N, CA, C and O of each residue as an XYZ file, in Angstrom:
324
protein
N       9.679      1.347     15.389
C       9.580      0.958     13.936
C       9.993     -0.657     13.657
O       9.547     -1.142     12.618
N      10.454     -1.135     14.142
C      10.387     -2.561     13.847
C       9.812     -3.211     14.185
O       9.927     -4.368     13.781
N       8.648     -2.801     15.318
C       7.537     -3.840     15.306
C       6.918     -3.579     14.465
O       6.403     -4.618     14.052
N       6.483     -2.377     13.641
C       5.411     -2.219     12.850
C       5.869     -2.441     10.970
O       5.153     -2.252      9.987
N       7.713     -3.025     11.068
C       8.281     -4.289      9.956
C       7.490     -5.221      9.830
O       7.024     -5.655      8.777
N       7.185     -5.790     11.520
C       7.511     -6.576     11.494
C       5.816     -7.446     10.714
O       5.387     -8.189      9.831
N       5.373     -6.405     12.172
C       3.658     -6.748     11.430
C       3.845     -6.611     10.089
O       4.483     -7.479      9.494
N       3.309     -5.482      9.392
C       3.733     -5.940      7.646
C       4.148     -6.745      7.170
O       3.306     -7.226      6.413
N       5.516     -7.529      7.122
C       6.040     -8.572      6.588
C       5.759     -9.452      7.351
O       6.642    -10.309      7.385
N       4.577     -9.727      8.261
C       3.862    -11.158      8.935
C       3.300    -11.682      8.316
O       3.474    -11.196      7.198
N       2.495    -12.638      8.260
C       1.315    -13.206      7.492
C       0.370    -12.216      8.157
O      -0.752    -12.310      7.658
N       0.424    -11.574      8.827
C      -0.961    -10.399      8.992
C      -1.292     -9.102      8.503
O      -2.331     -8.466      8.681
N       0.272     -8.631      7.521
C       0.432     -7.783      6.665
C      -0.381     -6.920      5.910
O      -0.390     -5.703      5.724
N      -1.339     -8.255      5.366
C      -2.134     -7.323      4.431
C      -3.356     -6.825      5.365
O      -4.058     -5.836      5.157
N      -3.481     -8.055      6.822
C      -4.867     -7.317      7.057
C      -4.499     -5.581      7.843
O      -5.434     -4.805      8.042
N      -3.148     -5.229      8.180
C      -2.503     -4.240      8.990
C      -2.764     -3.213      7.477
O      -2.926     -2.029      7.772
N      -2.805     -3.423      6.397
C      -3.157     -2.653      4.781
C      -3.971     -2.248      4.647
O      -4.107     -1.031      4.526
N      -5.207     -3.365      4.590
C      -6.328     -2.692      4.745
C      -7.065     -2.162      5.739
O      -7.864     -1.246      5.548
N      -6.822     -2.766      7.003
C      -7.302     -1.586      7.929
C      -6.847     -0.336      7.756
O      -7.555      0.632      8.032
N      -5.469     -0.202      7.225
C      -5.006      1.703      6.701
C      -6.072      2.106      5.986
O      -6.630      3.177      6.223
N      -6.559      1.067      4.789
C      -8.029      2.361      3.959
C      -8.907      2.229      4.826
O      -8.879      3.109      5.686
N      -9.914      1.236      4.969
C     -10.968      1.078      5.976
C     -10.668      2.480      6.722
O     -11.413      3.454      6.611
N      -9.725      2.467      7.340
C      -9.486      4.153      8.514
C      -9.360      5.149      7.092
O     -10.339      5.881      6.948
N      -8.745      5.221      6.479
C      -8.861      5.936      5.518
C      -9.886      6.695      4.551
O      -9.604      7.639      3.813
N     -11.346      5.982      4.737
C     -12.529      5.666      4.325
C     -13.064      7.197      5.197
O     -13.527      8.190      4.636
N     -12.805      7.001      6.917
C     -13.350      7.622      7.726
C     -12.752      8.959      7.841
O     -13.446      9.943      8.097
N     -11.698      9.009      7.690
C     -10.244     10.278      7.591
C      -9.978     10.777      6.712
O      -8.854     11.269      6.609
N     -10.854     10.857      5.759
C     -10.729     10.936      3.973
C      -9.238     12.214      3.990
O      -8.139     12.091      3.449
N      -9.768     13.345      4.809
C      -8.966     14.609      3.940
C      -7.308     14.566      5.710
O      -6.434     15.433      5.711
N      -7.344     13.549      6.739
C      -6.419     13.418      7.205
C      -4.563     12.806      6.546
O      -3.454     12.698      7.068
N      -5.130     12.562      5.213
C      -3.579     11.983      4.514
C      -3.217     10.107      4.785
O      -2.346      9.316      4.424
N      -4.797     10.055      5.841
C      -4.347      8.360      5.710
C      -4.506      7.769      4.661
O      -4.844      6.601      4.852
N      -4.400      8.089      3.470
C      -4.747      7.351      2.390
C      -3.245      7.123      1.761
O      -2.854      6.007      1.419
N      -2.485      8.267      1.656
C      -1.687      8.192      1.143
C      -0.749      7.102      2.049
O      -0.117      6.291      1.373
N      -0.655      7.047      3.044
C       0.493      6.371      4.240
C      -0.437      4.946      3.954
O      -0.019      3.849      4.327
N      -1.448      5.073      3.408
C      -2.027      3.582      3.004
C      -1.944      3.079      1.782
O      -2.713      2.132      1.613
N      -1.216      3.397      0.758
C      -1.047      3.397     -0.515
C       0.583      2.949     -0.041
O       0.798      1.795     -0.411
N       1.751      3.549      0.661
C       2.966      3.968      0.682
C       2.991      2.458      1.274
O       3.856      1.754      0.753
N       1.987      1.668      2.534
C       2.346      0.362      3.163
C       2.216     -0.332      2.779
O       2.517     -1.428      3.251
N       1.257     -0.005      0.789
C       0.443     -1.643      0.505
C       1.899     -1.308     -0.445
O       2.429     -2.401     -0.248
N       2.611     -0.779     -1.074
C       3.820     -0.770     -1.819
C       4.757     -1.574     -1.379
O       5.488     -2.333     -2.014
N       4.654     -1.230      0.455
C       5.754     -1.963      0.961
C       5.764     -2.849      1.100
O       6.739     -3.578      1.275
N       4.076     -3.243      1.054
C       3.633     -4.680      1.516
C       4.171     -5.623     -0.263
O       4.707     -6.728     -0.182
N       3.995     -5.177     -1.224
C       3.754     -5.642     -2.331
C       5.746     -5.662     -2.830
O       6.341     -6.083     -3.822
N       6.067     -5.178     -1.921
C       7.885     -5.199     -2.834
C       8.295     -6.000     -2.336
O       9.129     -6.635     -2.982
N       7.904     -6.601     -0.537
C       8.481     -7.609      0.062
C       7.523     -8.619     -0.762
O       8.119     -9.575     -1.258
N       6.286     -8.560     -0.957
C       6.042     -9.560     -1.507
C       6.688    -10.021     -2.841
O       6.619    -11.212     -3.144
N       7.444     -8.941     -3.823
C       7.666     -9.500     -4.925
C       9.377     -9.981     -4.709
O      10.033    -10.757     -5.404
N       9.755     -9.278     -3.598
C      10.939     -9.596     -3.300
C      10.801    -11.562     -3.012
O      11.380    -12.297     -3.812
N      10.304    -11.940     -2.279
C       9.916    -13.185     -1.685
C       9.112    -14.480     -2.553
O       9.199    -15.695     -2.375
N       8.401    -13.789     -3.434
C       7.954    -15.482     -4.004
C       8.990    -15.235     -5.238
O       9.698    -14.330     -5.680
N       8.599    -16.788     -5.569
C       9.336    -17.243     -6.494
C       8.973    -17.363     -8.213
O       9.876    -17.552     -9.028
N       7.575    -17.229     -8.602
C       6.508    -17.456     -8.793
C       7.372    -16.275    -10.337
O       8.216    -15.690     -9.658
N       7.481    -15.960    -11.170
C       7.611    -15.235    -12.331
C       5.907    -14.643    -12.342
O       5.917    -13.480    -11.938
N       4.664    -15.051    -12.640
C       3.212    -14.540    -12.866
C       3.462    -13.684    -11.734
O       3.562    -12.489    -12.010
N       3.593    -14.032    -10.462
C       3.178    -13.716     -8.986
C       3.491    -11.931     -9.191
O       2.811    -10.914     -9.051
N       5.216    -12.303     -9.682
C       5.854    -10.522     -9.849
C       5.388     -9.626    -10.565
O       5.558     -8.409    -10.484
N       4.544    -10.464    -11.574
C       3.926     -9.834    -13.071
C       2.602     -8.814    -12.049
O       2.204     -7.649    -12.044
N       2.342     -9.916    -11.390
C       0.836     -9.211    -10.220
C       1.213     -8.467     -9.895
O       0.587     -7.505    -10.340
N       2.204     -8.084     -9.106
C       2.310     -7.274     -7.478
C       3.074     -6.181     -8.532
O       2.368     -5.175     -8.600
N       4.260     -6.059     -9.354
C       3.884     -5.121    -10.101
C       3.531     -4.157    -10.367
O       3.915     -3.034    -10.040
N       2.360     -4.666    -11.313
C       0.815     -4.299    -12.007
C       0.718     -3.936    -10.789
O       1.091     -2.763    -10.795
N       0.337     -4.338     -9.334
C      -0.146     -3.447     -8.401
C       0.180     -2.547     -7.387
O      -0.449     -2.136     -6.412
N       1.722     -2.247     -7.989
C       2.661     -1.414     -7.208
C       2.462      0.248     -8.981
O       2.559      1.463     -8.812
N       2.237     -0.375    -10.130
C       1.664      0.797    -10.699
C       0.981      1.086    -10.404
O       0.817      2.292    -10.589
N      -0.130      0.328     -9.647
C      -1.324      1.389     -9.362
C      -1.732      2.116     -8.348
O      -2.491      3.080     -8.254
N      -0.857      1.254     -7.301
C      -0.950      2.184     -6.426
C      -0.432      3.514     -6.440
O      -0.928      4.477     -5.855
N       1.033      3.503     -7.444
C       2.262      4.771     -7.969
C       1.159      6.126     -8.025
O       1.238      7.211     -7.448
N      -0.123      5.467     -9.171
C      -0.671      6.128     -9.870
C      -2.157      6.545     -8.886
O      -2.762      7.613     -8.790
N      -2.273      5.902     -8.580
C      -3.496      6.391     -7.381
C      -3.149      7.077     -6.139
O      -3.937      7.243     -5.207
N      -1.645      7.559     -6.176
C      -1.316      8.543     -4.818
C      -1.084      9.667     -5.867
O      -1.388     10.802     -5.498
N      -0.389      9.451     -7.632
C      -0.587     10.838     -8.119
C      -2.246     11.316     -8.155
O      -2.406     12.333     -7.481
N      -3.031     11.001     -8.549
C      -3.842     11.636     -8.533
C      -4.713     11.774     -7.101
O      -5.919     12.001     -7.199
N      -4.139     11.644     -5.848
C      -4.850     11.834     -4.744
C      -4.647     12.881     -4.711
O      -5.527     13.741     -4.758
N      -3.189     13.146     -4.602
C      -2.092     14.264     -4.738
C      -2.554     15.611     -5.550
O      -2.596     16.765     -5.124
N      -3.004     14.934     -7.308
C      -3.930     15.947     -7.830
C      -4.917     16.698     -7.569
O      -5.224     17.784     -8.061
N      -5.557     15.903     -6.542
C      -7.180     16.304     -5.857
C      -6.874     17.097     -4.682
O      -7.344     18.033     -4.035
N      -5.920     16.342     -4.691
C      -5.431     17.606     -3.284
C      -4.902     18.936     -3.147
O      -5.038     19.861     -2.346
N      -4.134     18.677     -4.392
C      -3.419     20.347     -5.256
C      -4.550     21.512     -5.690
O      -4.587     22.687     -5.324
N      -5.718     20.590     -6.849
C      -6.670     21.245     -6.665
C      -7.496     21.448     -6.258
O      -8.111     22.488     -6.494
N      -7.829     20.679     -5.578
C      -8.722     20.740     -4.110
C      -8.969     22.461     -3.595
O      -9.589     22.713     -2.561
């Protein structure tokens, strides 16, 4: 688990997130999309905590909100589907 955290919070963190989203396209019904969104949220929270720019914090926060909404929409579609 520690190695996964180090990967996500390193310079290659966004590459890992993008890879998860790419894999989620191929394995759509596996729930990998939820994992990708959660990992993206973790990455964005890390970015919010480590940036000093107020503008960047606002943009990252908007992306966190978007990810939360997308998780909700995906869950709704999964339950209704």
